[in-house]
N, C-alpha and C positions, 0 to 999 in steps of 0.2 A: 822792230818798231820804227816807224818813220818819224822824222823830225818835222816834216812839212813846213819848213821855214826857208826864208831867203831874206837878204838885205836888199831893200828896194831903193832905187834912185829915180827921181822924177822932177822935172821942172814945173814950178807953179806958175800961175798967171802973172805974178809980179817979176818973174824971171829968175827967182831964186831956185836953188836945187834942194830938195828934201831927201833925207835919208831916214829910213825906218826899217825895223824888223817886221817882215810881213809873212803872210802864209802863201804857200804855193797853190792853195785851193781857192784863194780870193783873187777876183779880177778887179784890179784897181783902176780908178778913173780920176782920182784926185789925190793930192798929197794930204795925209791926215794931219790933224792939228798937233799931234804929239811928235811929229817928225822933227829931226834936227834940220835947221835951215842954213844953207851956205850960199855965198854970192856967186860962186863958179862951180862948174861941173868938176873941175880938178880938185877943189877943196872937198866936195861931196865924195868923190872917189877915194880920196886919201882917208877920210873919216870912215867910209864903208869898209875899206881894207883893214883899217885898225880894228873896227868892230868885228869883222870876220875872223881875225886872228884870235880874238877873245872868245869865240864861240866853241864850245865842245863839239857840237854837231851843227853843221850848216848844210842842209840837203841841196838847196837850190843855188847856193853861192850868192854872188852879187849880181843883180839884174836891174837894168834900166827898164822902166815901164814903157813899153813901146806904144806907138800910136794905135796899133791893132788892139792891144789890150785895153787901152783907154776907150776905144770905140765900143768894144764889147761890154765893158763895164758901164758905160753911159747908156747903152741900149737896154741892159738889164735894169738899170736904175729907172729909166723912163717907163719900162713895162711895170715895174713895181709901184711907181707913183701913180700910174694910170689905173692900175687895179685898186689901189687904196682910194683914189678919188671916186671911182665907180662905186666901191663899197659904201663910201660916205654918202653918196647920193641915194643909193638904194636902202641902206640899213641904218643910216644915221651914225655910223661908226666906220673908221678906216679899215677896220679888221674884218675878217670873214664873219658872217652872221653867227656861226657857232661859237666864236670866241668873245662875244660881248659879255 
């Protein structure tokens, strides 16, 4: 059985560093609201290391969310929002016509 988890580190638009338990299957483009926030990358890494030591299983380790991953995540988000906007115009609902 796979844990499919990692501890993610990423800087937000305010310059703070977020740390959160994330999925290896998720492409992240933003720091989630539930992330721990730190003023420096060093503080974030220290917290992430402590968190990693407490994990029974940590498949992906500690990973900084790269610009490439953020770019892929933003592209997926734009496609999803575009599809929802199109559905709203066509069907009066953001969701596929069969899900109304």
